[in-house]
ROKOLGU-114645 format. One record per atom (N, C-alpha, C, CB): x, y, z; residue in one letter. Coordinates in pm, whole numbers, plus 50000, padded with zeros to 5 digits. Glycine has a CB too. Example, Ala and Ser with C-alpha at 12.3 -4.5 7.8 and 13.67 -1.06 7.14 Angstrom:
REM ROKOLGU-114645
513194943150780A 512304955050780A 513204967050780A 511314955350905A 512854977550708S 513674989450714S 512905000350787S 514084994050572S 
//
This chain:
REM ROKOLGU-114645
494214895651939M 493374900951834M 492354890251796M 494224905351712M 491104893951796N 490064884051765N 489864882751614N 488744887851833N 489184872151569P 488994869951426P 488294881351354P 488214857251405P 487374888351421L 486684899651358L 487674910951329L 485544904751448L 488574913651424E 489584924051402E 490504920151287E 490404926351530E 490894907451279L 491734902851168L 491014904551035L 492144888251188L 489724901651034S 488934903150913S 488874917850870S 487514897750934S 488714927050966Q 488664941250935Q 489994946150879Q 488294949351060Q 491104941150934I 492424944750883I 492564939750740I 493554938950972I 492184927250716A 492284921450582A 491404929150484A 491884906650583A 490204933150527D 489314940950441D 489934954350406D 487964943050509D 490484961450504L 491124974250478L 492324972450387L 491554981050610L 493144962450416S 494324959750335S 493944956750190S 495114948050395S 492934948550172S 492474945150036S 491914957349965S 491414934050041S 491154965450036A 490564977449976A 491644987449936A 489574983950074A 492634989350022V 493734998449991V 494544993049873V 494655000550114V 494794980049872A 495524973849760A 494764975949629A 495754958749786A 493454974249632H 492634976349512H 492724990949466H 491164972349539H 492675000249560L 492795014549528L 494145017349462L 492635023149655L 495215012249519I 496555014549463I 496645008449324I 497655008549555I 496144996349308K 496194989549178K 495434997549073K 495604975349190K 494305003249108S 493505010849012S 494195023648967S 492155014249072S 495135028549047Q 495825041049015Q 497255038848967Q 495825050049135Q 497675026448961L 499045023148923L 499175022048772L 499485010248990L 500295026348720A 500545024948577A 500575010248538A 501875031848539A 500335007748412A 500354993948362A 501714987448390A 500034993448210A 501674974748419G 502914967648442G 503244965448588G 504024974848378G 502604972848677G 502844970948819G 501884960748877G 502714984148892G 502294954548987T 501424945049056T 501264949249201T 501984930749047T 500124945949257V 499824949149396V 499204936749460V 498854961549408V 499744932749575T 499174921549649T 498994925749795T 500074909049639T 498054919449861A 497794922550002A 497644909650081A 496524931350017A 498334909050195V 498214897850287V 498174903850427V 499394887550270V 497094900850499A 496874906250634A 497004921450629A 497884900250737A 497954927250701N 498094941850702N 499284946450618N 498244946850846N 499714938450525Q 500864941850441Q 500454942650295Q 501984931450459Q 500844953850232I 500574955950090I 501904956750018I 499724968950066I 502054948649914V 503294948249838V 503024953449698V 503894933849834V 503764963949661V 503654970049529V 504954967049454V 503384985649538V 504824961149337S 505984958049254S 505884966249126S 506084942649224S 506894974549103I 506914983248985I 508284982048917I 506614998049024I 508444988748805S 509704987848732S 510834994448812S 509574994448594S 512034990348782R 513204996048848R 513305011048820R 514494988948800R 512985015248698F 513015029448662F 512065037348751F 512645031348514F 510855032148771E 509885039148855E 510355040148999E 508535032148849E 510975029749051V 511505030349188V 512615040749197V 512025016349232V 513495040749099E 514635049949103E 514255064549079E 515655045749000E 513205066948999H 512915080748959H 511575086149004H 512995081748813H 510665077549047K 509315082349079K 508825077749216K 508355077648975K 509695072149297L 509265066649426L 508635077249515L 510445060149498L 509245088749525G 508725099349612G 507335103849573G 509655111149610G 507145106649446S 505825111249402S 504785100049412S 505895116549258S 505185087649385L 504275076349398L 503845074749543L 504935063349346L 504775075349634L 504475073749775L 503555084949824L 505765073649858L 503835097249784Q 502985108449821Q 501565106449768Q 503585121749768Q 501445101949645H 500135099449584H 499385088449659H 500295095749436H 500085077849697I 499455066949771I 498925072049905I 500455055349794I 499755079449980Y 499325084650109Y 498105093750095Y 500465092350177Y 498125102649995Q 496985111749975Q 495725104049938Q 497315121949865Q 495845094149851S 494685086249809S 494105078349926S 495065076749696S 494965072350006V 494495064550121V 493805073750221V 495675057150189V 494385085450248D 493765094950341D 492415099650289D 494685106850364D 492295101650159Q 491055106250099Q 489975095350102Q 491305110849955Q 490315083150064H 489325072550053H 489075064850183H 489765062949947H 490065064550271F 489945057250397F 490415066150513F 490775044150393F 489665076850543P 490115086250646P 490135080150787P 489225098350646P 489315070050811V 489285063450943V 489875049450928V 487825062851002V 491045047550988R 491725034550985R 492025030351128R 493045035250899R 491655018151163K 491835013451301K 493155006351324K 490705004351338K 493855003051217E 495134995951228E 496155002051133E 494954980851200E 497405000151167H 498485004151078H 498564994250962H 499855004951154H 498994998950846L 499264990150733L 500734991550695L 498344993550612L 501314980750653S 502684980750605S 502654981450452S 503464968050654S 503414990650395L 503474992450251L 504904989450206L 503045006950208L 505044979750119I 506364976250066I 506354979049917I 506734961150096I 507294987349874I 507424990549732I 508754984949686I 507315006049704I 508684976049586R 509914969849536R 509924970349383R 510044955149585R 511104968849329D 511184968349184D 511054953849139D 512514974449132D 510604952049017A 510334938648964A 511604930248951A 509654939648828A 512764936748944E 514024929548929E 514594924849063E 515044938448859E 514044929849173G 514504925649304G 515734933049356G 514804911249301G 516044944649297V 517194952449343V 516814961049463V 517734961349229V 515654967349457Y 515214976649562Y 513994971249635Y 514914990449503Y 513954973749765E 512764970949845E 512694981349955E 512794956349905E 511604988949955N 511414999850050N 510154997450131N 511345013549977N 510264999050262S 509124996650352S 508655009850411S 509504986750464S 507335011350414F 506715023350469F 505535019150554F 506275033050356F 505055028250635K 503895025350720K 502795035250685K 504265026150871K 501575029850673I 500385038250662I 499755037650800I 499385033250546I 499845048750873W 499425048951012W 497905048651024W 499975061251082W 497455042751133K 496015043351161K 495635057851189K 495635034151282K 494375060751169S 493935074551188S 493855077751337S 492545076951119S 493865090551367G 493845094951505G 492485093551571G 494275108951513G 491425092251491S 490085091451551S 489545077351550S 489125100551478S 
//
């Protein structure tokens, strides 16, 4: 992978992280490194709202970034460190 491709991955990752952060309830944190996005939310939200949060993230990413050249890794964890869930945001087909 050349440096330009790495830069494009980092740009997409940062843009997606910014999108998630803008739509996240107060108290959550979002960080991005290379092709990995880490979302940290309350334990209650992980236990009771993970499904709807994940669905919302996928829909928002598809809406705002319909063309993606690389896969992104999405990690959602609780702030207490009890839960950590990993998901993939697949690159687009085109």
